[in-house]
C-alpha positions in Angstrom: -8.0 48.2 27.9 -4.4 47.6 26.9 -3.6 46.0 23.6 -2.5 42.3 24.1 1.3 42.1 23.8 1.2 39.6 21.0 -0.4 42.1 18.7 2.1 45.0 19.2 4.6 46.2 16.7 8.2 46.7 17.7 7.7 50.4 18.2 4.6 49.7 20.3 6.5 47.2 22.4 9.2 49.7 23.0 6.7 52.3 24.2 4.9 49.7 26.3 8.2 48.9 28.0 8.6 52.6 28.7 5.2 52.7 30.3 6.0 49.7 32.4 9.3 51.4 33.6 7.2 54.3 34.8 4.8 52.0 36.7 7.5 50.0 38.5 8.1 52.5 41.3 4.5 52.3 42.4 3.5 48.9 41.0 6.4 46.5 41.4 4.4 43.3 41.5 4.5 40.0 39.7 1.8 41.0 37.2 3.9 44.0 36.1 7.0 41.9 35.6 4.9 39.3 33.7 4.0 42.1 31.3 7.6 43.1 31.1 8.5 39.5 30.2 5.9 39.1 27.5 6.4 42.6 26.0 10.2 42.2 25.9 9.8 38.7 24.4 7.7 40.0 21.5 10.1 42.9 20.9 13.1 40.5 21.0 11.4 38.2 18.5 10.6 41.1 16.3 14.1 42.5 16.4 15.4 39.1 15.0 14.1 40.3 11.6 16.9 42.5 10.1 15.4 45.9 9.4 18.0 48.6 9.7 15.5 51.5 9.5 13.4 49.9 12.3 16.5 49.1 14.4 17.9 52.6 13.9 14.5 54.2 14.9 14.2 52.2 18.1 17.8 52.9 19.1 17.1 56.7 19.0 14.2 56.3 21.5 14.4 55.8 25.2 14.5 52.0 24.7 18.3 51.7 25.6 17.8 53.6 28.9 14.6 51.7 29.7 16.5 48.3 29.2 19.1 49.5 31.7 16.5 50.6 34.2 14.5 47.3 33.8 17.6 45.2 34.3 18.6 47.1 37.5 15.0 47.0 38.8 14.8 43.3 38.2 17.9 42.7 40.4 16.7 45.2 43.0 20.1 45.2 44.7 20.7 41.4 44.6 23.7 39.7 42.9 21.5 37.6 40.6 17.8 37.7 39.7 15.5 35.7 41.9 13.4 32.8 40.5 10.5 35.1 39.6 12.8 37.5 37.8 14.9 35.2 35.6 12.4 35.1 32.8 12.0 38.9 32.5 15.7 39.4 32.7 16.3 36.8 30.0 13.9 38.6 27.7 15.4 42.0 28.5 18.8 40.7 27.6 17.4 39.3 24.4 16.1 42.7 23.4 19.5 44.3 24.0 21.3 41.6 22.1 19.1 41.8 19.1 18.9 45.6 19.1 22.7 45.9 18.5 23.4 43.1 16.0 25.6 44.5 13.3 24.4 48.0 14.2 27.1 50.4 15.5 24.7 53.3 16.2 22.6 51.1 18.5 25.8 49.8 20.1 26.7 53.4 20.9 23.2 54.2 22.3 23.3 51.1 24.6 26.8 52.1 25.8 25.6 55.7 26.5 22.7 54.2 28.5 25.0 52.0 30.5 23.5 48.8 29.4 26.7 46.8 28.7 28.0 48.0 32.0 24.9 46.7 33.7 25.2 43.4 32.0 28.8 43.2 33.2 27.6 43.8 36.8 25.1 41.0 36.4 27.8 38.6 35.3 30.0 39.7 38.1 27.1 38.9 40.5 27.0 35.3 39.1 30.8 35.1 39.4 30.6 36.0 43.1 28.4 32.9 43.6 30.9 30.4 42.3 33.8 29.0 44.4 37.1 30.9 44.3 39.1 27.9 43.2 38.5 26.0 40.0 36.3 23.0 40.3 36.4 19.7 38.4 32.6 19.4 38.3 30.2 21.9 36.7 28.6 24.5 39.0 25.0 23.6 39.7 22.6 26.0 38.0 19.0 25.9 36.8 18.1 26.1 33.1 16.6 29.5 33.6 19.8 30.9 35.1 21.9 29.3 32.5 19.9 31.0 29.8 20.3 34.4 31.6 24.1 34.0 31.8 24.5 32.8 28.2 22.3 35.6 26.9 24.2 38.2 28.9 27.4 37.0 27.3 25.7 37.2 24.0 24.8 40.8 24.6 28.4 41.7 25.2 29.5 39.8 22.2 27.0 41.5 19.9 27.8 44.9 21.3 31.6 44.4 20.9 32.0 43.0 17.5 33.9 45.5 15.3 32.9 48.3 17.7 35.9 49.8 19.6 34.1 52.0 22.2 32.3 49.0 23.8 35.3 46.9 23.4 37.5 49.4 25.2 35.0 49.8 28.0 34.8 46.1 28.6 38.6 45.9 28.6 38.7 48.7 31.2 36.2 46.7 33.3 38.5 43.6 33.1 35.5 41.6 31.9 37.7 38.9 30.3 38.7 37.5 33.7 35.1 37.5 34.9 33.8 35.8 31.8 36.5 33.1 31.8 36.1 32.3 35.5 32.3 32.1 35.1 32.3 30.1 31.9 34.9 27.6 33.2 32.8 27.0 36.3 29.6 26.5 34.3 31.4 24.3 31.7 34.6 22.8 33.1 36.5 21.2 30.2 35.4 17.5 29.7 33.3 17.5 32.9 30.6 15.7 31.0 33.0 12.8 30.8 33.0 12.5 34.6 29.6 13.5 36.0 26.0 14.5 35.3 24.8 14.4 38.9 25.4 18.0 40.0 24.3 19.9 36.9 21.1 21.1 38.8 20.5 22.7 42.1 20.4 20.4 45.2 16.7 20.9 45.7 15.9 19.6 42.2 13.7 16.4 42.4 15.5 13.3 41.0 12.4 12.6 38.9 13.0 15.9 37.1 16.5 15.1 36.2 15.7 13.3 32.9 18.2 12.8 30.1 16.4 15.5 28.2 17.1 18.0 31.1 20.7 16.8 31.2 21.1 17.3 27.5 19.5 20.7 27.6 21.8 21.8 30.4 24.9 20.6 28.6 23.7 22.2 25.4 23.3 25.6 27.0 26.6 25.3 28.9 28.5 24.4 25.8 26.9 27.2 23.9 27.8 29.6 26.7 31.4 28.4 26.7 31.6 29.0 22.9 30.2 32.5 23.1 32.5 33.3 26.0 35.5 32.2 24.0 34.5 34.3 21.1 34.0 37.4 23.3 37.4 37.0 24.9 39.0 36.6 21.5 37.3 39.9 20.4 38.7 41.6 23.5 42.3 40.4 22.9 44.9 42.6 21.3 48.6 43.3 21.4 48.3 46.3 23.7 46.2 45.2 26.6 47.0 41.8 28.3 43.6 40.2 29.1 44.7 38.0 31.9 46.8 38.3 35.1 48.3 35.4 37.0 45.0 35.0 38.9 43.4 33.3 35.9 46.2 30.7 35.5 44.4 27.9 37.6 41.4 28.2 35.2 43.5 28.3 32.1 45.2 25.0 32.8 42.0 23.1 33.4 41.7 22.3 29.7 45.3 21.0 29.7 44.5 18.7 32.6 41.4 17.4 30.8 43.5 16.4 27.8 46.1 14.6 29.9 45.7 11.1 31.4 44.1 9.9 33.6 41.1 12.2 32.9 41.6 11.9 29.2 41.3 8.1 29.1 38.4 7.7 31.5 35.3 6.0 30.0 32.3 8.3 29.3 29.3 8.1 31.7 26.3 6.0 30.6 24.4 9.0 29.1 27.2 9.6 26.7 28.4 6.0 26.1 27.1 6.0 22.6 27.9 8.5 19.8 25.4 11.3 19.4 25.3 14.9 18.0 25.4 16.3 21.5 28.5 14.2 22.4 30.2 15.5 19.2 29.3 19.1 20.2 30.8 18.6 23.7 34.0 17.1 22.2 34.3 20.1 19.9 33.6 22.5 22.8 36.3 20.8 24.9 38.8 21.2 22.1 37.9 24.8 21.5 38.5 25.5 25.1 41.9 23.8 24.9 42.9 25.9 21.9 41.8 29.1 23.6 43.6 28.2 26.9 46.8 27.3 25.2 46.7 30.5 23.1 46.1 32.6 26.2 48.9 30.8 28.1 51.3 31.6 25.3 50.4 35.2 24.9 50.3 35.8 28.7 53.7 34.2 29.2 55.1 36.4 26.4 53.5 39.6 27.4 53.0 39.6 31.2 56.1 39.4 33.4 54.0 38.6 36.5 52.5 35.6 34.8 55.9 34.2 34.1 57.0 34.7 37.7 53.8 33.3 39.1 54.1 30.1 37.0 57.6 29.5 38.2 56.8 30.4 41.8 53.8 28.0 41.7 56.2 25.2 40.6 58.0 25.5 43.9 55.1 26.8 46.1 51.8 25.2 45.2 49.8 27.6 47.3 50.5 30.2 44.7 47.6 28.9 42.6 45.2 27.5 45.3 47.2 24.2 45.1 46.6 23.9 41.4 50.0 22.9 39.9 49.8 25.2 36.9 53.3 24.9 35.6 53.4 21.1 36.2 50.1 20.8 34.4 51.7 22.5 31.4 54.7 20.2 31.5 52.4 17.1 31.9 50.3 18.2 28.9 53.4 18.7 26.7 54.7 15.3 27.7 51.6 13.2 28.2 48.7 15.0 26.5 47.1 12.9 23.7 44.3 13.0 21.2 41.0 12.1 22.8 40.1 8.5 22.0 36.5 9.5 21.2 37.7 11.4 18.2 38.2 8.0 16.5 34.8 6.5 17.2 33.2 5.8 13.8 29.5 6.8 13.5 27.3 9.1 11.5 27.4 11.6 14.3 31.0 11.5 15.1 33.9 13.4 13.6 34.8 12.6 10.0 38.3 11.6 8.9 39.2 15.1 7.5 38.0 16.8 10.7 40.1 14.5 12.8 43.2 15.2 10.8 42.6 19.0 11.2 42.1 18.5 14.9 45.2 16.5 15.3 47.2 19.3 13.6 45.5 21.9 15.8 46.2 19.8 18.9 49.9 19.7 18.0 49.7 23.5 17.6 48.3 23.7 21.1 51.3 21.8 22.4 53.6 24.1 20.5 52.0 27.1 22.2 52.4 25.7 25.6 56.1 24.8 24.8 56.6 28.5 23.9 55.1 29.5 27.2 57.4 27.1 29.2 60.4 28.4 27.3 59.4 32.0 28.1 59.0 31.2 31.8 62.4 29.6 31.9 63.9 32.6 30.1 62.8 35.1 32.7 65.9 36.0 34.8 63.8 36.3 37.9 62.8 32.6 37.6 66.4 31.2 37.7 66.4 30.5 41.4 62.9 29.1 41.3 63.5 26.6 38.4 67.1 25.7 39.3 67.2 24.1 42.8 70.4 22.9 44.4 68.8 21.8 47.7 68.6 18.1 46.8 71.9 16.3 46.1 70.0 13.3 44.8 68.4 15.4 42.1 71.1 18.0 41.0 69.5 21.2 39.7 66.1 20.2 41.0 62.9 18.7 39.6 62.6 20.9 36.5 66.2 20.4 35.4 65.9 16.6 36.0 62.7 16.4 34.0 64.1 18.4 31.1 67.2 16.0 30.9 64.8 13.0 31.1 63.0 14.2 28.1 66.2 14.5 26.1 67.4 11.1 27.3 64.1 9.3 26.5 64.3 10.7 22.9 67.9 9.7 22.4 67.3 6.2 23.9 64.3 5.7 21.7 61.8 5.6 24.6 59.5 8.1 23.0 57.6 7.7 19.7 60.2 8.6 17.2 60.5 12.1 15.8 57.0 12.7 16.8 58.3 13.7 20.2 61.2 16.0 19.2 59.0 18.7 20.6 60.0 17.5 24.0 63.7 17.9 23.2 63.1 21.3 21.7 61.4 22.5 24.8 64.0 20.8 27.1 67.0 22.2 25.3 65.7 25.7 25.0 64.6 25.8 28.6 67.9 24.4 29.9 69.8 26.8 27.7 67.8 29.6 29.4 68.6 28.6 33.0 72.1 27.3 32.5 74.2 30.2 33.8 77.8 30.0 34.7 80.3 27.3 35.4 78.4 25.6 38.3 75.3 25.0 36.3 77.2 23.7 33.3 79.2 21.4 35.5 76.1 19.8 37.0 74.7 19.1 33.5 77.9 17.8 32.1 78.5 15.5 35.1 76.8 12.4 36.3 73.9 11.5 36.5 73.1 13.7 33.5 76.2 13.5 31.3 74.4 15.8 28.9 77.3 16.1 26.5 76.8 12.5 25.6 73.1 12.9 25.0 73.5 16.1 22.9 76.2 14.5 20.8 73.8 11.8 19.6 73.4 11.4 15.8 69.7 11.5 16.5 69.9 15.1 17.5 72.6 16.5 15.2 72.2 14.5 12.0 72.2 16.5 8.7 68.5 15.5 8.3 67.5 16.6 11.8 64.8 19.3 11.8 66.2 22.8 12.1 64.0 23.6 15.1 65.6 20.7 17.0 69.1 21.7 16.0 68.3 25.2 17.2 67.6 24.0 20.7 70.5 21.5 20.9 73.1 23.8 19.5 71.9 26.7 21.6 72.3 24.6 24.7 75.7 23.5 23.6 76.7 27.1 23.2 75.7 27.9 26.8 77.6 24.9 28.0 80.7 25.9 26.0 80.7 29.4 27.4 81.9 28.0 30.7 84.6 25.8 29.1 87.5 28.3 29.2 87.0 28.7 33.0 86.3 25.0 33.7 88.8 22.6 31.9 86.6 19.6 33.0 83.6 21.1 31.2 85.6 21.6 28.0 87.0 18.1 28.4 83.5 16.6 28.6 82.3 18.5 25.5 85.5 17.7 23.6 85.4 14.0 24.5 81.8 13.9 23.1 83.1 15.2 19.8 80.8 18.3 19.9 82.9 20.3 17.3 82.9 17.6 14.7 79.2 16.9 15.3 78.3 20.5 14.7 80.4 20.6 11.6 78.8 17.4 10.3 75.3 18.6 11.1 75.2 20.8 8.0 74.1 24.0 9.8 76.8 26.0 7.9 75.7 24.7 4.6 74.5 27.0 1.8 70.8 26.7 2.0 67.7 28.8 2.8 65.8 28.5 6.1 64.1 31.1 8.2 65.7 29.8 11.4 69.1 28.8 9.9 70.9 32.0 10.7 70.1 31.8 14.4 71.4 28.2 14.5 74.5 29.2 12.6 75.3 32.0 15.0 74.8 29.6 18.0 77.1 27.0 16.3 79.7 29.7 15.8 79.4 30.6 19.5 79.8 27.1 20.7 82.9 26.5 18.5 84.4 29.9 19.4 84.3 29.0 23.1 85.6 25.5 22.7 88.6 26.6 20.6 89.5 29.4 22.9 92.8 28.7 24.6 92.7 25.0 23.4 95.4 23.8 21.1 93.8 20.4 20.7 90.4 21.6 19.7 91.9 24.3 17.5 94.1 21.8 15.6 91.2 19.4 15.2 88.9 22.2 13.9 91.5 23.4 11.4 92.9 20.1 10.2 90.5 17.2 10.7 88.3 16.4 7.7 84.6 16.5 8.5 83.0 13.1 8.2 80.5 12.4 5.4 81.2 15.7 3.5 81.2 15.8 -0.3 83.3 17.6 -1.3 85.6 17.1 1.6 85.9 20.0 4.1 87.4 21.0 7.4 86.0 23.2 10.1 88.2 26.1 8.8 87.1 25.7 5.2 83.4 25.6 6.3 83.9 28.7 8.5 85.7 30.8 5.8 82.9 29.8 3.3 80.1 30.9 5.5 81.8 34.1 6.6 82.4 35.0 2.9 78.9 33.9 1.8 76.7 35.3 4.5 75.0 38.7 4.3 74.5 38.8 8.1 76.9 40.9 10.1 76.6 38.7 13.2 77.6 35.6 11.3 80.5 37.5 9.6 81.8 39.1 12.7 81.3 36.2 15.2 82.6 33.7 12.7 85.7 35.8 12.3 86.1 35.8 16.1 86.6 32.0 15.8 89.7 32.8 13.6 90.8 35.2 16.4 90.6 32.4 19.0 92.3 29.9 16.7 95.3 32.3 16.3 95.4 33.1 19.9 95.4 29.4 20.9 98.2 28.5 18.5 100.4 31.5 18.8 100.2 32.1 22.5 102.8 30.2 24.6 101.4 26.9 25.9 102.5 25.3 29.1 104.2 22.0 28.6 102.0 19.0 29.5 104.2 16.9 31.8 101.7 13.9 31.7 102.5 13.0 28.1 105.7 11.6 26.6 108.3 13.5 24.6 107.2 11.8 21.4 103.7 12.9 22.0 104.8 16.4 22.7 106.7 16.5 19.4 103.7 15.1 17.5 101.5 17.7 19.1 103.9 20.5 18.2 104.1 19.3 14.6 100.3 19.3 14.4 100.3 22.8 15.9 102.7 24.1 13.3 100.7 22.5 10.5 97.5 24.3 11.9 99.4 27.6 12.0 100.4 27.2 8.4 96.8 26.6 7.5 95.8 30.0 9.0 98.5 31.8 7.1 96.3 32.4 4.1 95.0 35.5 2.4 91.4 34.4 3.2 92.1 34.4 7.0 94.0 37.7 6.9 91.3 39.4 4.8 88.5 38.1 7.1 90.3 39.7 10.0 90.8 42.9 8.1 87.1 43.0 7.2 86.3 42.5 10.9 88.3 45.7 11.7 86.7 47.5 8.7 83.1 46.8 9.7 83.4 47.4 13.4 83.6 51.2 13.8 81.0 51.0 16.6 82.4 47.9 18.2 85.9 48.7 19.4 86.3 45.4 21.2 86.1 43.7 17.7 88.7 46.1 16.3 91.0 45.3 19.2 90.5 41.5 18.6 91.2 41.9 14.9 94.4 43.9 15.7 95.7 41.4 18.2 95.1 38.5 15.8 96.7 40.2 12.8 99.6 41.2 15.1 100.1 37.6 16.0 99.9 36.5 12.4 102.5 39.0 11.4 105.0 37.4 13.9 105.3 34.5 11.6 108.0 34.6 9.0 105.4 34.5 6.2 102.8 36.6 8.0 104.1 40.2 7.5 103.4 40.6 3.8 100.1 38.7 4.2 98.8 41.0 6.9 100.1 44.1 5.1 98.3 43.2 1.9 95.1 42.6 3.8 95.3 45.9 5.6 95.7 47.9 2.4 93.5 45.9 0.0 90.0 47.3 -0.7 87.4 45.9 1.7 84.6 43.7 0.5 81.5 45.5 -1.0 79.7 44.9 2.3 82.1 47.2 4.0 82.2 50.0 1.5 80.1 53.2 1.3 77.7 51.6 -1.3 76.3 49.3 1.3 75.0 52.2 3.3 74.0 54.3 0.2 76.7 56.8 0.7 78.4 56.4 -2.7 77.8 54.7 -6.0 78.8 51.1 -6.3 81.2 51.9 -9.1 83.2 54.0 -6.7 83.6 51.2 -4.2 84.8 48.7 -6.7 87.6 50.9 -8.0 91.2 50.0 -7.4 92.7 53.1 -9.0 95.8 54.7 -7.6 93.8 57.7 -6.7 91.6 55.6 -4.4 94.5 53.7 -2.9 96.2 56.9 -2.0 93.1 58.3 -0.3 92.7 56.3 2.9 89.4 57.9 4.1 86.3 59.1 2.2 83.5 61.0 3.9 79.8 60.5 3.3 78.2 62.9 0.9 76.8 66.2 1.9 73.4 65.8 3.5 74.1 62.4 5.0 72.9 62.1 8.6 76.3 61.0 9.8 79.7 62.7 9.5 81.4 59.5 10.4 84.1 58.7 7.8 83.5 55.7 5.6 86.5 53.3 5.2 87.8 51.7 2.1 90.6 49.7 3.7 91.1 48.2 7.2 94.0 50.6 7.5 91.5 53.5 7.2 89.7 52.2 10.3 92.9 51.8 12.2 93.7 55.4 11.4 90.3 56.6 12.6 90.5 54.5 15.8 94.0 55.6 16.5 93.1 59.3 16.1 89.8 59.3 18.0 90.0 60.4 21.7 86.9 58.2 22.3 88.9 55.1 21.5 90.1 53.5 24.8 93.8 53.9 25.4 94.3 50.1 25.6 93.0 49.7 22.0 95.1 52.6 20.7 98.1 51.2 22.4 97.5 47.8 20.8 97.2 49.5 17.4 100.6 51.1 18.0 102.2 47.8 19.0 100.7 46.2 15.9 102.2 49.0 13.7 105.6 48.3 15.2 105.2 44.5 14.7 104.1 44.8 11.1 107.0 47.1 10.4 109.4 44.3 11.4 108.0 41.9 8.8 106.5 44.1 6.1 108.3 45.7 3.1 107.7 47.7 0.0 105.0 50.1 -1.0 102.4 48.7 1.4 104.6 49.4 4.4 105.4 52.9 3.1 101.7 53.6 2.7 101.1 52.4 6.3 103.8 54.7 7.6 102.5 57.7 5.6 98.9 57.2 6.9 99.8 56.8 10.6 103.0 58.8 11.1 101.2 62.2 11.6 98.8 60.7 14.2 101.7 58.9 16.1 103.6 62.2 16.2 100.5 64.0 17.5 100.1 61.3 20.2 103.7 61.8 21.3 103.3 65.5 21.5 99.9 65.6 23.2 100.1 62.7 25.6 102.5 62.8 28.4 104.4 59.9 30.0 101.8 57.2 29.5 101.4 53.8 28.1 100.0 55.2 24.8 102.8 57.8 24.6 105.4 55.1 25.1 103.9 52.8 22.4 103.6 55.6 19.9 107.1 56.8 20.5 108.5 53.3 20.2 107.0 53.0 16.7 108.4 56.4 15.6 111.8 55.6 17.0 111.8 52.3 15.1 111.0 54.0 11.9 113.7 56.7 12.4 116.4 54.1 13.1 115.6 52.1 9.9 
């Protein structure tokens, strides 16, 4: 007679299961499966006691293979176990889960036996029984089946923790999507707030649906959801995106649950009073929200099809089974709130410290969704989906209108103070992403949006404004300003709103440390650069007008020169100097006479222009332009801009000597070989005659590059003029500049310039036939000969 199961050791239980596996082909009856259930139950209970030697010994037996065979036999070709097989399957899963807890060897044995794969197939079978579309109510399921599903997830979680082979296999099987769909159907976020009527199967007797049964069902469902979240987190990495666009309708269910009206609905009678279970369900809901927001953020960042699908669903609801995923994200960002039940005081509810942590975590959830929204708007393929010109009553479409409304509500004080600056950050970054070209800028700057007036609000650009908010606002202003040179009406709108002065007053060019500050500074430079391009009025105001509320007093030009000199960032130095290029161009280029203003106004304007020109005729401006040339060996367009600007400066009666000195003066330390490690610092600081007479110094032997290092801006002009890879237009402009500076310059500096460039000019004349470059080079040589 067989030994009763309750008296067997773990090893005896394992052998007993092997014997039962052998019997099943000829004895597949209820009694056999009852023995399987009881034996597996005792073995699972025994394995709960941590004994590495015992676990290791069992893993080396046929137990892993037998578990796989028993699971397959219990299903017998069906998707899910029948009513008589749920108990044996539950115990088989418990054995597998307990066998591999913190035991990599057994995890490997189970993987070789195909047990995790069989468990995945079981969960896929359950997933095939749920509706394709996400449901608001929980999927009806018996307690027995809930236990099977939860334990199956537990098996995969235990087998995956810290063990890459199982983890990689589960990723290849795309189990994350299966788990998320199934767990969301079994535990829809906050569904307990809406219903308790359909937790159980339709044939369940009403008398059996007691509160204890309801509580048990919700407890298992919440635990399943928690384990599923942990498993998905274990599977996530930076290499393999877990989710495709198919999961989006399930991901946004948590967001919908934390957005009115669902959020503010009163709880059903069973949960009207505080209890430990209610607290558990509240915590589970919030865990789901955190996970969903994190997955939305990472998917939007990493998966292009997710970004495209979200934007497409905004226009075509059928994309996500009529679940408005992108709109749900926007609604959550705008309207999502802390659950009222967090603040119910009782011994079982959340304590004050826990609530504060949850509020902070909830805000982080919104920040994650905002990042996802911004990423969606930043995908070029989504431009035509998010910007819609089909409705004249809503220029730009629903998304554009909503983003502007968020900004307007904040500026007009319709939102709760600085607590909602996240809406403005999201709106300005998103609008900046989709504002392309003159037509889009014109729509935003015109009625009904009049966005220049909104963005120029002190609320948005005050010195005390958070740097993240300034980042969004100034970034959008830069995009709007880019169209200003082609659209005078756009520049007029931005100028009338006082954008330049507001940026200068905002303090973004101040000397302070902030991890985002450099990005904002570059955007501010870009906005002002475009607004001053070919605009005498804006240029004069930038150069001459004192900036309000500055101590000590400053102007735009003084702030610019200070940041260009102070910054260690090449982008700030170079792009900031390009503002000086545009200032010079605007003032020196001939301007058409404005027939709409009086002669007196014309004279006053000209006087202001002359005063602004004088302000630019300083060593600081000339040296900044020379440094631009010196640092831009790989950016010939910047060399060309610097050459043109210096050439214009040299046309002034006081400009020749100024420019010549800047060309031949040692470049700042940032430009010299020491900054790249090619020479000692002492060499770069030298101003000896030997150094001044050697225009070019090469990197030391062994350096990876044979590119010459420059000590003066003149050196870089020599290199660019000599190089056949330099475009003919740039070389021609350099020749014209040499001719212009020769008219104004004198003394040793001019002679050094001639000595450095004459051989190259002569070579150009000899090598290049009748061409624009030949003509320019010959013109300079002829001028020097005639002197």
